[in-house]
VEXDREN-2710 file (C-alpha; in Angstrom, 1 decimal):
% VEXDREN-2710
k/r/px/py/pz
1/GLN/-6.7/-2.4/-4.2
2/VAL/-5.2/0.9/-5.3
3/GLN/-3.0/0.8/-8.5
4/LEU/-1.3/3.5/-10.4
5/VAL/0.0/2.4/-13.8
6/GLU/2.3/4.6/-15.8
7/SER/2.8/4.4/-19.6
8/GLY/4.2/6.4/-22.5
9/GLY/7.9/6.2/-21.7
10/GLY/10.5/5.4/-24.3
11/LEU/13.6/6.5/-26.2
12/VAL/13.5/9.9/-27.9
13/GLN/16.1/12.3/-29.4
14/ALA/16.9/15.6/-27.8
15/GLY/14.3/18.2/-28.8
16/GLY/11.6/15.5/-29.1
17/SER/8.4/15.0/-27.1
18/LEU/6.7/12.3/-25.1
19/ARG/3.4/12.1/-23.2
20/LEU/3.3/10.1/-20.0
21/SER/0.1/8.7/-18.7
22/CYS/-0.8/7.4/-15.2
23/ALA/-4.0/5.5/-14.9
24/ALA/-5.4/5.1/-11.3
25/SER/-7.8/2.5/-10.1
26/GLY/-9.2/1.6/-6.7
27/LEU/-9.6/5.2/-5.5
28/THR/-11.7/8.3/-6.1
29/PHE/-9.0/10.0/-8.2
30/SER/-10.7/13.4/-8.2
31/ASN/-10.1/13.6/-4.4
32/TYR/-6.3/13.3/-4.8
33/GLU/-3.5/15.6/-5.7
34/ALA/-1.5/14.0/-8.5
35/GLY/2.2/14.4/-9.2
36/TRP/5.2/13.2/-11.2
37/PHE/8.6/12.5/-9.9
38/ARG/11.7/11.1/-11.5
39/ARG/15.0/9.4/-10.6
40/ALA/18.0/9.7/-12.8
41/PRO/20.9/7.2/-12.6
42/GLY/23.1/8.1/-9.6
43/LYS/20.7/10.9/-8.5
44/GLU/18.1/11.3/-5.8
45/HIS/14.4/11.2/-6.3
46/GLU/13.2/14.5/-7.7
47/PHE/9.9/16.3/-7.8
48/VAL/8.9/17.2/-11.4
49/ALA/5.3/18.5/-11.4
50/SER/2.0/18.3/-9.4
51/ILE/-1.6/19.2/-10.0
52/THR/-4.1/19.8/-7.2
53/ARG/-7.8/18.7/-7.2
54/SER/-8.6/22.2/-8.5
55/SER/-6.0/21.9/-11.2
56/ASP/-3.4/24.3/-9.7
57/ARG/0.0/23.3/-11.2
58/THR/3.5/23.4/-9.8
59/TYR/6.7/22.6/-11.7
60/VAL/10.4/22.2/-10.8
61/ASP/12.3/25.1/-12.4
62/SER/14.2/22.8/-14.8
63/VAL/11.0/21.7/-16.6
64/GLN/9.0/25.0/-16.4
65/GLY/7.9/25.9/-19.9
66/ARG/8.7/22.5/-21.4
67/PHE/6.5/20.1/-19.4
68/THR/2.7/20.3/-18.8
69/ILE/0.8/18.3/-16.2
70/SER/-2.9/17.7/-16.7
71/ARG/-5.6/15.5/-15.3
72/ASP/-8.8/13.8/-16.6
73/ASN/-10.8/12.8/-13.5
74/ALA/-13.4/11.1/-15.7
75/LYS/-10.6/8.7/-16.9
76/ASN/-8.8/8.6/-13.5
77/THR/-5.7/9.6/-15.4
78/VAL/-2.9/12.2/-15.0
79/TYR/-0.7/13.2/-17.9
80/LEU/2.7/14.7/-18.3
81/GLN/3.4/16.3/-21.7
82/MET/7.1/16.6/-22.1
83/ASN/8.4/18.8/-25.0
84/SER/11.9/20.0/-25.9
85/LEU/13.4/17.0/-24.1
86/LYS/17.0/17.2/-23.0
87/PRO/19.4/14.3/-22.2
88/GLU/19.3/15.4/-18.6
89/ASP/15.6/14.5/-18.5
90/THR/16.6/10.9/-18.8
91/ALA/15.2/9.1/-15.7
92/VAL/12.5/6.7/-14.5
93/TYR/9.3/8.7/-14.1
94/TYR/6.9/7.9/-11.3
95/CYS/3.4/9.2/-10.7
96/ARG/2.0/9.7/-7.2
97/ALA/-1.5/10.3/-5.8
98/ARG/-1.8/11.9/-2.4
99/MET/-4.7/12.8/-0.1
100/ARG/-3.9/13.7/3.5
101/THR/-2.1/10.6/4.9
102/TYR/-2.8/8.4/1.9
103/THR/0.0/8.2/-0.7
104/TYR/0.2/5.9/-3.6
105/TRP/3.0/5.4/-6.2
106/GLY/3.2/3.8/-9.6
107/GLN/5.9/1.4/-10.7
108/GLY/7.6/3.9/-13.0
109/THR/8.3/4.3/-16.7
110/GLN/11.7/4.8/-18.3
111/VAL/12.4/7.9/-20.3
112/THR/15.6/8.1/-22.2
113/VAL/16.7/11.1/-24.2
114/SER/19.6/10.7/-26.6
115/SER/21.8/13.6/-27.6
END
Protein backbone atom coordinates (compact mmCIF):
# COMPACT_ATOMS: atom_id res chain seq x y z
CA GLN A 1 0.00 0.00 0.00
CA VAL A 2 1.37 3.36 -1.04
CA GLN A 3 1.55 6.07 1.60
CA LEU A 4 2.83 9.62 1.55
CA VAL A 5 3.12 11.25 4.96
CA GLU A 6 3.86 14.95 5.30
CA SER A 7 5.35 16.57 8.38
CA GLY A 8 7.00 19.80 9.44
CA GLY A 9 4.08 22.20 9.25
CA GLY A 10 3.24 24.62 12.01
CA LEU A 11 2.86 28.24 13.03
CA VAL A 12 5.61 30.69 12.17
CA GLN A 13 5.97 34.47 12.06
CA ALA A 14 6.34 36.29 8.78
CA GLY A 15 9.95 36.16 7.64
CA GLY A 16 10.52 32.81 9.32
CA SER A 17 11.32 29.40 7.88
CA LEU A 18 9.92 25.90 7.89
CA ARG A 19 10.99 22.67 6.27
CA LEU A 20 8.33 20.25 5.14
CA SER A 21 9.06 16.58 4.65
CA CYS A 22 7.11 13.94 2.77
CA ALA A 23 8.04 10.34 3.43
CA ALA A 24 6.91 7.79 0.86
CA SER A 25 6.42 4.07 1.33
CA GLY A 26 5.09 1.24 -0.80
CA LEU A 27 6.63 2.52 -4.04
CA THR A 28 10.01 2.89 -5.73
CA PHE A 29 10.26 6.58 -4.97
CA SER A 30 13.18 7.25 -7.29
CA ASN A 31 10.95 6.42 -10.28
CA TYR A 32 8.48 9.18 -9.42
CA GLU A 33 8.31 12.88 -10.00
CA ALA A 34 7.57 14.54 -6.66
CA GLY A 35 5.77 17.79 -6.01
CA TRP A 36 4.21 20.09 -3.45
CA PHE A 37 0.81 21.74 -3.75
CA ARG A 38 -1.17 23.89 -1.38
CA ARG A 39 -4.71 24.99 -0.68
CA ALA A 40 -5.36 28.23 1.14
CA PRO A 41 -8.74 28.98 2.76
CA GLY A 42 -11.25 29.96 0.09
CA LYS A 43 -8.80 29.34 -2.73
CA GLU A 44 -8.18 26.62 -5.26
CA HIS A 45 -5.54 23.93 -5.10
CA GLU A 46 -2.26 25.49 -6.26
CA PHE A 47 0.97 24.04 -7.61
CA VAL A 48 4.00 25.10 -5.54
CA ALA A 49 7.05 23.15 -6.70
CA SER A 50 8.11 19.92 -8.35
CA ILE A 51 11.25 17.89 -8.82
CA THR A 52 11.81 15.27 -11.50
CA ARG A 53 13.63 11.98 -11.21
CA SER A 54 16.74 13.74 -12.49
CA SER A 55 16.22 16.59 -9.98
CA ASP A 56 15.06 19.25 -12.40
CA ARG A 57 13.05 21.75 -10.36
CA THR A 58 10.07 23.94 -11.17
CA TYR A 59 8.44 26.58 -8.95
CA VAL A 60 5.40 28.77 -9.05
CA ASP A 61 6.46 32.39 -9.47
CA SER A 62 5.22 33.44 -6.03
CA VAL A 63 7.71 31.19 -4.21
CA GLN A 64 10.68 31.42 -6.61
CA GLY A 65 13.79 32.38 -4.66
CA ARG A 66 12.18 31.64 -1.27
CA PHE A 67 11.33 27.93 -1.45
CA THR A 68 13.59 25.04 -2.38
CA ILE A 69 12.43 21.54 -3.24
CA SER A 70 14.80 18.61 -2.86
CA ARG A 71 14.68 14.85 -2.66
CA ASP A 72 16.57 12.05 -0.97
CA ASN A 73 15.78 8.82 -2.80
CA ALA A 74 17.70 6.75 -0.25
CA LYS A 75 15.21 7.96 2.37
CA ASN A 76 12.20 7.98 0.02
CA THR A 77 11.62 11.57 1.04
CA VAL A 78 10.96 14.89 -0.65
CA TYR A 79 11.50 18.18 1.17
CA LEU A 80 10.30 21.73 0.81
CA GLN A 81 12.50 24.33 2.48
CA MET A 82 10.46 27.48 2.91
CA ASN A 83 12.23 30.73 3.79
CA SER A 84 11.05 34.33 4.08
CA LEU A 85 7.54 33.10 4.69
CA LYS A 86 4.64 35.47 4.12
CA PRO A 87 1.09 35.41 5.49
CA GLU A 88 -0.13 34.56 2.00
CA ASP A 89 1.80 31.29 2.21
CA THR A 90 -0.70 30.10 4.82
CA ALA A 91 -2.29 26.91 3.51
CA VAL A 92 -2.49 23.17 3.82
CA TYR A 93 0.50 21.75 1.94
CA TYR A 94 0.23 18.42 0.15
CA CYS A 95 2.90 16.30 -1.48
CA ARG A 96 2.33 14.30 -4.61
CA ALA A 97 4.22 11.47 -6.30
CA ARG A 98 3.51 10.85 -9.96
CA MET A 99 4.71 8.38 -12.58
CA ARG A 100 2.80 8.02 -15.84
CA THR A 101 -0.80 7.21 -14.84
CA TYR A 102 0.04 6.60 -11.19
CA THR A 103 -0.57 9.53 -8.83
CA TYR A 104 -0.45 9.48 -5.04
CA TRP A 105 -1.17 12.23 -2.53
CA GLY A 106 -0.37 12.79 1.11
CA GLN A 107 -2.91 13.90 3.69
CA GLY A 108 -1.53 17.41 4.04
CA THR A 109 0.17 19.50 6.70
CA GLN A 110 -0.96 22.92 7.87
CA VAL A 111 1.34 25.91 7.52
CA THR A 112 0.24 29.13 9.18
CA VAL A 113 2.24 32.34 8.83
CA SER A 114 1.32 35.15 11.18
CA SER A 115 1.91 38.81 10.34
